[in-house]
C-alpha positions in Angstrom: 6.5 14.0 -7.8 3.8 12.2 -9.9 0.8 14.3 -10.3 -1.3 12.9 -13.1 -3.7 9.9 -13.2 -1.5 8.2 -15.8 1.7 8.7 -13.7 -0.1 7.4 -10.5 -1.4 4.4 -12.5 2.1 3.6 -13.9 3.5 3.8 -10.3 0.8 1.4 -9.1 1.8 -1.0 -12.0 5.4 -0.9 -10.8 4.4 -1.5 -7.2 2.2 -4.5 -8.1 5.0 -5.8 -10.3 7.4 -5.6 -7.4 4.9 -7.4 -5.1 4.5 -10.2 -7.8 8.2 -10.6 -8.0 8.4 -11.0 -4.2 5.6 -13.5 -4.2 7.1 -15.4 -7.1 10.3 -15.9 -5.1 8.9 -16.4 -1.6 5.4 -17.8 -2.2 2.6 -17.9 0.3 2.8 -18.9 4.0 5.4 -16.5 5.4 5.0 -13.9 8.1 4.0 -10.4 7.0 7.3 -9.0 8.2 9.2 -11.3 5.6 7.1 -9.9 2.8 7.6 -6.3 4.0 11.4 -6.7 4.1 11.4 -8.3 0.7 9.1 -5.6 -0.8 11.4 -3.0 0.7 14.3 -4.6 -1.2 12.3 -4.8 -4.4 11.1 -1.2 -4.3 14.6 0.0 -3.6 15.9 -2.1 -6.5 13.4 -0.4 -8.8 14.5 3.1 -7.7 11.2 4.0 -6.0 11.2 6.3 -2.9 9.1 5.3 0.0 8.5 5.5 3.7 7.9 2.5 5.9 5.7 2.2 9.0 4.7 5.9 8.5 2.7 7.2 11.4 -0.6 8.6 10.2 -1.7 11.7 12.2 -5.1 11.7 13.6 -6.9 14.8 15.0 -9.6 14.4 17.6 -11.4 17.5 18.8 -8.3 19.6 18.2 -5.9 17.1 19.8 -3.2 15.1 18.0 -3.6 11.4 18.8 -0.2 9.6 18.3 0.8 6.1 17.5 -2.6 4.6 16.5 -2.2 4.1 12.7 0.9 3.2 10.7 0.8 2.3 7.0 3.2 -0.3 5.8 4.5 1.8 2.9 3.9 5.2 1.4 5.5 5.1 -2.1 6.5 8.3 -3.9 4.2 10.2 -1.5 1.3 9.1 -3.8 0.3 5.5 -3.0 -0.4 3.8 0.3 0.5 0.1 0.4 -0.9 -2.2 3.2 0.3 -5.7 3.4 -1.6 -8.7 4.8 -1.0 -12.5 5.1 -4.6 -13.6 5.8 -6.9 -16.4 4.7 -9.1 -13.8 3.0 -9.3 -10.1 2.8 -12.1 -8.6 4.8 -14.0 -5.3 4.6 -12.1 -4.1 7.6 -8.8 -4.4 5.7 -10.3 -2.4 2.8 -11.5 0.3 5.3 -8.0 0.5 6.8 -6.5 1.4 3.4 -9.3 3.8 2.6 -8.8 5.5 6.0 -5.1 5.8 5.4 -5.6 7.4 2.0 -8.1 9.9 3.3 -6.1 10.8 6.4 -2.9 11.3 4.3 -4.7 12.9 1.4 -3.2 10.3 -1.0 -4.8 9.5 -4.4 -4.4 5.7 -4.4 -4.0 2.7 -2.2 -3.1 -0.9 -2.7 -4.0 -3.7 -0.4 -1.8 -6.8 -0.9 -2.5 -10.2 0.6 0.5 -12.5 0.2 -1.3 -15.6 1.5 -2.6 -16.6 -1.9 -1.4 -18.8 -4.7 -1.7 -16.1 -7.3 -1.1 -12.6 -6.1 -2.2 -10.9 -9.3 -5.6 -12.6 -9.5 -6.5 -13.0 -5.8 -4.1 -11.0 -3.6 -4.4 -7.4 -4.6 -7.0 -4.7 -4.5 -6.5 -1.1 -5.6 -8.5 1.9 -4.3 -8.7 5.5 -5.4 -9.7 8.4 -3.3 -11.3 11.8 -4.0 -7.7 13.1 -4.5 -7.3 10.8 -7.5 -10.4 12.3 -9.1 -8.9 15.8 -8.9 -5.9 14.8 -10.9 -5.8 15.3 -14.7 
């Protein structure tokens, strides 16, 4: 398990590199499910452990609410990845990643939009939570 800021940052670097590799081969304009499958292959190739379509538990007034939130990937139990193929990222997309991080108590999240010409410059946003701040 990665438990320092440096290790989390190195992991996010690997994830963004994997996403860039997928984007380099596939390009923009595909369905999100295509990028998700290709990113799954790329993360596996890089030896990273992950869960896909992880159901995020929500409690409401003492009741467990099922099936409302699913994150695209949770990598090494440390970084949430949410994939999009949209014309532009909106604040609601950012809120989605932040909510996932807080509900799962995860230190970092990455929002990837594959519908851009340059993924590194225009298609990725990284977020840190209060759990990242508590790492050394």
